[in-house]
C-alpha positions in Angstrom: 0.0 0.0 0.0 1.3 3.4 -0.9 1.3 6.0 1.8 0.1 9.5 1.0 2.8 12.0 0.2 2.0 14.2 3.2 2.4 11.2 5.5 5.8 10.3 4.0 7.1 13.9 4.3 5.9 14.0 8.0 7.7 10.8 8.8 10.9 12.1 7.1 10.8 15.3 9.1 10.3 13.4 12.4 13.2 11.1 11.6 15.5 14.1 10.9 14.5 15.8 14.1 15.1 12.6 16.1 18.7 12.5 14.7 19.5 16.0 15.7 18.7 15.6 19.4 21.6 16.4 21.6 22.7 14.1 24.5 23.7 16.1 27.5 25.0 15.0 30.9 25.2 17.5 33.8 26.4 18.0 37.3 26.2 21.5 38.8 27.7 20.7 42.2 30.8 22.7 41.4 29.0 25.6 39.8 28.1 27.3 43.1 30.5 29.0 45.5 30.4 30.9 48.7 32.1 34.2 47.8 34.3 33.9 50.9 35.9 30.8 49.2 37.1 32.6 46.1 40.7 32.4 47.0 40.8 28.7 47.8 42.3 26.0 45.7 38.8 24.7 44.9 38.1 28.0 43.0 41.3 27.6 41.0 40.3 24.0 39.9 36.9 24.7 38.3 35.2 21.4 37.3 33.2 20.6 34.2 29.4 21.1 34.8 28.0 19.9 31.5 29.0 17.4 28.8 27.2 17.4 25.5 27.5 14.7 22.8 26.5 16.1 19.4 25.2 13.9 16.6 28.0 15.0 14.3 30.5 13.2 16.6 31.7 16.4 18.3 31.4 17.2 22.0 31.4 20.2 24.2 32.6 20.4 27.8 31.4 23.4 29.8 32.5 24.7 33.1 30.0 27.4 34.2 30.7 28.6 37.8 27.9 30.8 39.0 30.3 33.4 40.4 30.9 35.1 37.0 30.6 34.3 33.3 34.2 35.5 32.9 35.3 32.3 34.6 33.4 30.0 32.2 35.5 27.6 30.1 34.6 25.5 27.1 36.4 22.5 25.5 35.6 21.0 22.1 36.6 17.9 20.2 35.3 14.6 18.8 33.9 11.5 20.5 33.0 7.9 19.8 31.2 5.3 21.7 32.1 1.6 22.0 29.5 -0.3 24.0 29.4 1.5 27.4 32.7 3.3 26.8 32.9 6.9 25.5 36.2 8.3 24.2 36.7 12.0 23.9 39.5 13.4 21.6 40.8 16.9 21.5 44.1 18.7 21.0 45.7 22.0 21.8 48.9 23.9 21.1 51.8 24.4 23.4 53.9 27.4 22.7 57.4 28.1 24.0 57.6 31.2 26.3 58.6 34.1 24.2 60.4 35.8 27.1 62.8 34.2 29.6 64.3 35.7 32.8 67.2 34.8 35.0 67.5 36.3 38.5 70.5 37.2 40.7 70.9 39.4 43.7 73.4 41.8 45.2 73.3 44.5 47.9 72.6 47.5 45.7 69.4 49.4 46.1 68.2 49.3 42.5 66.8 47.0 39.8 69.4 46.3 37.1 67.5 44.7 34.1 69.3 43.8 30.9 67.7 42.8 27.7 68.8 40.6 24.7 67.4 38.1 22.2 68.1 34.3 21.9 69.8 35.0 18.5 71.8 38.0 19.7 70.0 40.3 17.4 70.3 44.0 18.0 67.5 45.8 19.8 66.7 48.7 17.6 63.7 49.9 19.6 64.9 51.6 22.8 61.5 52.2 24.4 60.2 49.7 26.9 57.1 49.8 29.0 57.4 48.8 32.7 54.4 48.2 35.0 54.7 47.8 38.7 52.2 45.1 39.8 51.3 45.2 43.5 50.0 42.6 46.0 46.3 42.2 45.6 45.6 42.7 49.3 47.4 46.0 49.2 44.5 47.5 47.1 47.0 49.6 45.1 46.7 50.6 41.4 49.4 49.2 39.2 51.7 51.9 37.8 53.0 52.0 34.2 56.0 53.9 33.0 58.2 54.1 29.9 61.9 53.6 30.2 64.7 53.8 27.6 67.4 51.1 27.0 71.0 52.4 27.3 73.8 51.5 24.9 74.1 48.1 26.6 70.4 47.5 26.5 70.0 47.9 30.2 67.7 49.9 32.4 68.2 50.7 36.1 65.4 51.6 38.5 66.4 52.9 42.0 64.3 51.4 44.7 63.5 54.9 45.9 61.8 55.6 42.6 59.2 52.8 43.0 56.2 53.8 45.1 55.2 51.2 47.7 58.1 49.0 46.9 57.4 46.8 49.9 54.1 45.7 48.2 55.6 45.1 44.8 54.7 41.5 43.6 55.9 41.6 40.0 57.2 43.8 37.2 55.4 43.6 33.8 57.5 44.0 30.7 56.0 45.2 27.3 58.4 45.6 24.3 57.9 46.0 20.6 60.5 43.6 19.2 59.7 44.4 15.6 57.0 46.0 13.5 55.0 42.8 13.8 56.3 41.1 17.0 55.5 42.3 20.5 56.8 40.7 23.7 55.3 41.0 27.1 55.7 39.0 30.3 56.1 39.3 34.0 59.2 39.3 36.2 58.4 37.5 39.5 59.3 34.5 41.6 56.0 34.4 43.3 53.5 31.6 42.6 50.8 34.2 41.6 51.6 37.4 39.8 49.7 39.7 42.1 50.2 37.9 45.5 53.6 38.7 47.0 55.5 35.9 48.8 59.0 37.1 48.4 61.0 40.1 47.1 62.0 40.2 43.5 65.8 39.8 43.0 67.3 43.0 41.9 69.6 41.7 39.0 67.5 40.4 36.1 68.5 39.2 32.7 65.6 39.2 30.2 65.9 37.2 26.9 63.4 37.6 24.1 62.8 34.5 22.0 62.6 35.6 18.4 60.8 32.5 17.0 59.1 30.5 19.7 58.6 26.8 19.1 55.2 25.2 19.0 54.0 21.6 19.6 50.5 19.9 19.5 49.2 18.0 22.5 46.7 15.2 21.7 44.4 14.3 24.6 42.1 11.3 25.1 39.5 11.2 27.9 37.8 8.0 28.7 34.3 7.8 30.2 31.8 5.0 31.1 28.0 5.3 30.7 25.9 3.1 33.0 22.3 3.6 34.2 22.0 7.0 32.5 25.1 8.3 34.2 28.5 9.3 32.7 31.7 8.9 34.7 35.1 10.0 33.6 37.7 7.5 34.5 41.0 8.5 32.8 42.8 11.2 30.8 45.9 10.5 28.6 48.0 13.1 26.8 50.9 12.9 24.4 54.2 14.1 25.7 55.9 17.3 24.6 59.5 18.6 24.9 58.1 22.1 25.8 56.6 22.8 29.2 52.8 22.4 29.2 51.2 25.0 31.4 47.6 24.3 30.4 45.3 23.4 33.3 44.0 19.9 33.6 40.3 19.4 32.9 38.7 18.6 36.2 35.5 16.4 36.4 32.9 15.6 39.0 32.5 12.0 40.1 29.5 11.4 37.7 27.1 13.2 35.4 23.4 12.6 35.0 21.6 12.3 31.7 19.3 15.2 31.0 15.9 13.9 29.8 
């Protein structure tokens, strides 16, 4: 028996809609914080709240802490399912730091900061921006100034010229290496840029990397789906020769299927 054309079209539309349905697992336990806990390690290790499996074999991980949308993170990649196991694949780029610093100390009351490149190229631009970054708890505005490199590509900053030196946590460097290349970074030995744990050594050698190396990290995350719940059980990454400063993706113990 032939079905009327309108019925065939309706069945086709329903089939397409069924295929486009997203599969989402969620756990919002980590999304809510007491504001008094914002400086704890837990806040620095934000976990994934939502895992979405798209029908085109791509996935999305979302971390959406309720404290602010500026702290949200998203990860994308591809996925495949084998029986009750789900494998998530993604990759990211690791880039060599384009500025290095070496620290020493003497008894003089000044910062002596020298500049060079890893290929010993001349530094034609003599202007360099320096910003004093203060301890967060001091509630001080950071101060920016422009300095000029001398013939030896050195600047010297007497301690007495730095306001609130005792609260100084880091020095930010910004330098136009060429018409297309800018270098900026922070001089500090503290764990966090704006939280002071120790004084900055006063003799600093800064080396600009002219052509930073890059490498690709391939990551595989394994999950298990049972009883409408998804649990992440392992993460494996390829090794690189460059330091990998990317944060690990943190997961809750399990995620519930959204129906």
